[in-house]
C-alpha positions in Angstrom: -18.6 68.3 163.9 -21.7 68.4 161.9 -24.8 66.2 161.4 -27.1 65.8 158.6 -29.7 63.2 157.2 -28.7 62.2 154.4 -30.4 62.1 151.4 -31.1 58.8 149.3 -29.7 58.7 145.7 -32.4 59.1 143.8 -33.1 62.6 146.1 -29.7 64.0 145.3 -29.5 63.1 141.9 -33.3 64.9 141.4 -32.0 67.8 143.0 -29.4 68.2 140.5 -31.7 67.8 137.9 -34.1 70.2 139.3 -31.6 73.2 139.1 -30.5 72.2 135.6 -32.3 74.7 133.8 -30.6 77.3 136.4 -26.7 75.9 135.1 -27.7 76.3 131.5 -29.3 79.6 131.8 -25.9 80.7 133.4 -23.7 79.0 130.6 -23.1 81.7 128.4 -22.8 84.4 131.3 -19.7 81.8 132.4 -18.1 81.6 129.0 -18.3 85.2 129.1 -17.1 85.8 132.6 -14.6 83.1 132.8 -16.1 82.0 135.9 -19.7 80.0 137.3 -22.2 82.6 138.2 -22.6 83.0 141.9 -26.0 82.3 141.3 -25.0 78.5 139.5 -23.1 78.4 143.0 -25.9 79.2 145.2 -28.2 76.3 143.2 -25.4 74.1 143.4 -25.1 74.6 147.8 -28.5 74.1 147.8 -29.0 71.2 146.1 -26.3 69.9 148.3 -23.6 69.0 145.4 -20.7 70.4 147.7 -21.4 67.7 149.9 -21.7 64.7 148.3 -17.9 63.8 148.7 -17.4 64.3 152.3 -17.7 62.6 155.3 -20.8 62.7 157.4 -18.6 64.2 160.1 -18.9 67.7 158.5 -22.5 67.1 157.3 -21.5 65.5 154.2 -23.7 62.6 152.1 -20.6 60.4 151.8 -22.1 59.2 148.2 -20.9 56.0 146.3 -19.2 56.7 143.1 -22.5 55.6 141.4 -24.5 58.2 142.9 -21.1 60.8 141.1 -21.9 59.2 137.8 -25.7 59.6 137.8 -25.5 62.7 139.1 -22.9 64.0 136.8 -24.4 62.5 133.7 -27.3 65.2 135.0 -24.7 68.3 135.7 -23.4 67.3 132.3 -26.6 67.3 130.7 -26.6 71.5 132.1 -23.5 72.5 131.4 -19.8 71.3 130.5 -18.1 74.3 132.7 -20.2 73.5 135.9 -19.8 70.0 135.4 -16.0 70.0 135.3 -15.8 72.6 138.0 -18.0 70.2 140.3 -16.3 67.2 139.6 -12.8 68.9 140.7 -14.4 69.6 143.8 -16.0 66.3 144.8 -12.1 65.0 144.3 -10.2 67.3 146.3 -13.1 67.1 149.2 -12.4 63.5 148.7 -8.8 63.8 149.0 -9.1 65.8 151.7 -11.0 63.2 153.8 -7.4 61.2 153.7 -5.9 63.8 155.3 -5.1 64.1 159.3 -7.8 64.1 161.3 -6.8 67.8 162.6 -6.2 69.4 159.3 -9.9 68.0 158.1 -11.3 69.8 161.0 -9.8 73.1 159.8 -11.4 72.6 156.2 -14.1 71.5 156.9 -15.4 73.7 159.5 -16.5 75.8 156.6 -19.9 74.4 155.2 -20.0 73.8 151.6 -16.1 74.6 151.7 -15.0 73.9 148.3 -10.8 73.6 147.4 -9.2 74.1 144.3 -5.7 72.1 142.5 -4.0 69.5 140.8 -1.4 66.7 141.3 1.1 67.7 139.0 3.7 68.6 140.9 5.2 71.4 139.6 6.5 72.9 142.8 9.8 72.2 144.8 9.8 71.8 148.8 12.7 72.0 151.0 12.5 70.6 154.2 12.2 73.6 157.4 11.7 72.8 161.2 7.8 72.3 161.6 7.2 71.9 158.2 8.4 72.5 154.5 9.0 75.7 152.8 7.4 75.5 148.9 7.5 77.5 145.5 6.2 76.8 142.3 3.4 77.8 140.0 0.5 75.3 139.4 -1.4 75.7 136.1 -5.4 74.6 135.5 -6.9 75.6 139.2 -10.4 74.9 138.5 -13.2 76.6 140.3 -10.3 78.9 141.8 -12.7 82.5 141.9 -15.0 80.3 144.1 -13.0 78.1 146.2 -11.4 78.5 149.9 -8.0 75.9 150.0 -6.0 74.9 147.6 -4.3 71.6 147.2 -0.8 72.0 145.8 1.9 69.1 145.1 5.3 69.4 145.3 8.6 67.7 144.8 10.1 66.9 148.2 13.5 65.3 149.3 12.5 61.7 149.9 13.6 59.6 152.9 15.5 56.8 151.2 17.2 59.8 148.7 16.1 61.6 145.8 12.3 63.2 145.6 9.1 62.5 145.7 5.8 64.3 145.1 3.8 65.4 148.3 0.3 67.1 148.3 -0.7 70.1 150.6 -3.3 71.7 151.6 -3.2 75.6 151.7 -5.6 78.8 152.4 -6.7 80.2 149.1 -5.2 83.5 150.3 -1.8 81.9 150.9 -1.3 81.6 146.9 -1.5 84.2 144.1 -3.6 83.7 141.2 -3.3 85.1 137.9 -6.1 86.1 135.7 -4.6 83.9 132.6 -7.9 81.6 131.8 -8.0 82.7 128.0 -9.1 79.4 126.5 -11.4 77.9 123.7 -13.4 75.5 125.8 -14.8 75.1 129.6 -13.9 78.7 129.8 -16.8 78.9 132.6 -14.2 76.5 134.6 -11.6 79.4 135.6 -9.1 77.1 135.6 -6.5 80.3 136.3 -2.9 79.9 137.3 -1.6 79.8 141.0 1.9 80.9 141.9 3.9 80.5 145.5 7.6 81.8 146.4 9.0 80.7 149.7 5.2 79.7 151.4 5.9 77.6 154.6 3.1 74.6 155.2 3.6 73.1 158.4 3.6 69.6 159.1 0.5 67.9 159.2 -1.3 70.3 156.2 1.1 67.9 153.7 1.1 64.1 153.0 3.1 62.1 150.6 1.4 61.0 147.4 2.7 57.6 147.2 0.4 56.0 149.9 -2.3 57.6 148.1 -2.5 56.0 145.0 -1.7 52.5 146.8 -5.4 52.3 148.7 -3.9 54.0 152.2 -4.6 56.7 154.2 -3.7 59.4 156.6 -6.7 59.6 158.4 -7.8 57.1 161.4 -11.5 58.5 161.8 -12.2 58.0 158.0 -10.2 54.6 157.8 -13.9 52.6 158.3 -15.5 54.3 155.6 -15.9 52.7 152.8 -15.5 56.1 150.3 -12.2 55.6 151.5 -10.7 52.7 150.7 -10.4 53.4 147.0 -6.8 54.2 145.2 -6.7 57.7 144.2 -7.2 57.0 140.7 -10.1 55.0 140.5 -11.6 57.2 143.0 -10.7 60.1 140.9 -11.7 58.8 137.4 -15.2 57.3 138.9 -16.0 60.8 140.0 -15.3 62.7 137.1 -16.7 60.2 134.6 -20.0 61.3 134.4 -20.3 64.5 133.4 -18.6 63.1 130.2 -21.9 61.1 129.1 -23.7 63.2 130.3 -22.2 66.2 127.5 -22.9 63.8 124.9 -26.3 63.4 125.9 -26.5 67.0 126.1 -25.7 66.8 122.3 -27.9 64.2 121.5 -30.9 66.3 123.1 -29.9 69.4 121.0 -30.0 67.5 117.8 -33.1 65.8 118.2 -34.6 68.8 119.1 -33.8 70.3 115.9 -34.4 67.4 113.6 -38.2 67.6 112.6 -38.2 70.6 111.2 -34.9 70.5 109.2 -34.1 69.5 105.5 -30.5 68.6 104.7 -29.6 71.4 102.0 -28.5 70.7 98.5 -30.2 67.6 98.5 -33.8 65.8 97.9 -34.1 65.5 101.5 -36.8 68.0 102.8 -36.7 66.0 106.1 -33.6 65.1 107.5 -35.2 62.7 109.6 -36.7 60.8 106.3 -32.7 60.4 105.3 -30.9 56.9 105.6 -28.0 58.3 106.6 -29.2 60.2 109.1 -30.9 56.5 110.2 -27.1 55.2 110.2 -25.5 58.5 111.9 -28.3 58.7 115.2 -27.7 54.6 115.5 -24.0 55.1 115.4 -23.7 57.9 118.2 -26.6 56.2 120.2 -24.6 53.3 120.4 -21.2 54.8 121.2 -23.2 56.8 124.2 -24.6 53.6 125.4 -20.8 51.9 125.3 -19.9 54.9 127.4 -22.1 55.1 130.1 -21.7 51.4 130.2 -17.8 51.6 131.1 -18.8 54.8 133.7 -21.2 52.4 135.6 -18.6 49.2 135.3 -16.3 51.9 136.8 -18.1 52.9 139.7 -19.5 50.0 140.6 -15.7 48.4 140.8 -15.1 51.2 143.2 -18.1 51.3 145.2 -18.0 46.9 145.5 -14.5 47.1 146.0 -14.6 49.6 148.7 -17.4 48.1 150.6 -15.5 44.5 150.7 -12.5 46.5 151.7 -10.6 44.7 148.7 -7.4 45.3 147.3 -6.8 46.2 144.0 -4.7 44.7 141.4 -2.3 46.8 139.3 -4.9 45.6 136.1 -7.8 47.1 137.8 -6.5 50.4 138.5 -5.0 50.7 134.8 -8.8 49.8 133.9 -10.0 52.8 135.5 -7.8 54.9 133.4 -8.3 53.1 130.3 -12.0 53.5 131.0 -12.1 57.1 131.3 -9.8 57.3 128.7 -12.4 54.9 126.3 -15.4 56.8 127.6 -14.0 60.2 126.1 -13.1 58.6 122.8 -16.5 57.2 122.9 -18.5 60.1 123.4 -16.6 62.5 121.6 -17.2 60.2 118.7 -20.5 60.9 119.6 -20.9 64.1 119.7 -18.7 64.9 116.6 -21.5 63.0 114.7 -24.3 64.9 116.2 -22.3 68.2 115.0 -21.6 66.9 111.2 -25.1 66.1 111.0 -26.1 69.3 111.8 -25.1 71.2 109.8 -23.1 74.8 109.4 -25.8 76.2 112.0 -24.4 74.3 114.8 -21.2 77.1 114.2 -23.3 79.6 116.2 -22.8 80.9 119.5 -26.1 80.1 120.3 -26.2 76.5 119.3 -25.5 74.1 122.7 -23.9 71.6 120.0 -20.8 74.0 119.7 -19.8 74.2 123.0 -20.9 70.7 124.2 -17.9 69.9 121.5 -15.7 72.5 122.6 -16.2 71.3 126.0 -15.6 67.5 125.3 -12.6 68.1 123.3 -10.9 70.2 126.0 -11.8 67.0 128.7 -10.5 64.4 126.6 -7.2 66.9 126.1 -7.2 66.1 130.0 -3.6 64.4 130.9 -5.0 62.2 132.8 -7.9 61.5 130.1 -6.2 61.2 127.2 -7.5 57.8 125.4 -4.2 57.0 123.4 -2.0 57.3 126.6 -4.5 55.6 129.0 -5.0 52.6 126.5 -1.4 52.2 126.1 -0.9 52.5 129.8 -3.8 49.4 130.1 -2.0 47.7 127.0 1.7 47.5 128.9 -0.3 46.0 132.1 -1.9 43.1 129.8 1.1 42.6 128.6 3.0 42.1 131.9 5.1 45.3 131.6 5.2 47.3 134.2 3.3 50.8 134.0 5.3 53.8 132.7 3.3 56.0 134.9 3.3 56.1 138.8 -0.5 57.3 138.3 -2.1 54.3 138.3 
């Protein structure tokens, strides 16, 4: 057991803001090497970022969702790969807080522990005395190079027949990591593929996913902690939405930094700042970012408020949590695309921040839980009184 003095929300966000120059300076190195720089990891640890979604029993800060949104925005303004990876670590730390207490004791015995993992049940689990045997292949293990544990999901036999997804945690050394992260965006996340064959996982290190989606937990000690009272999808969405808004704000800052000294080639405007088209573009982009920020905070406040009050989530509210992040992706992508188009061909230079921001945001929007079209469809189905067409709601 550890104990620590929990910093106030403003103090934590300030710490994240202060390390932004380090994260920004290492962004190009991380892209080139397909992993976060060790200096960035050290700065994040010193700022307390890895403790933000950990229970106080293990030195964590038990941050609410609104704090994650604020801190995520600062990380997104600094570097997309860092922000994406940190959000993943926040999510897995929170998920582990729903596991049986004896497993938490093992995992969180390491200070600033980090866990990579995915929810996609791309493995198979076969019962064996004392546990299960798992084989499978899991893509997109963000932050694997700096993680000590791996969360994996597999399809296992259900009690009433058929199959259901389970979530397991294993030491990172129990799975084999491929060096296959060769992508055009979020390159610094190092989201490599993991494989395992006939891996034995003892009882207690795996749980059924269905209860986690429905506001249930396998932890007795965390039962009274508001942070763990939300269903999985709203908690996950709230932990990751801030970084998306932060990327859009970074694009706005990059655009306005160049604006005063730039003209518009092949036109009569020697100052882009004086052009009416520029006024329309920046106004529309600003409003899109404002609306995205509204949804981010509304989602965070729903998660925090209902958790404090220990309220159940309606199906419509849970669907909104996916709709919200889809809408945030849609709005911020539109804003960033506008800034890129208004910046001209100089924005495609590798040294230009806008090109990395645009690529990273495009990749985030493509994530299966973020896709605007499918998330809006899911929300619309619920509004029309139909059953959801996805278990992840």
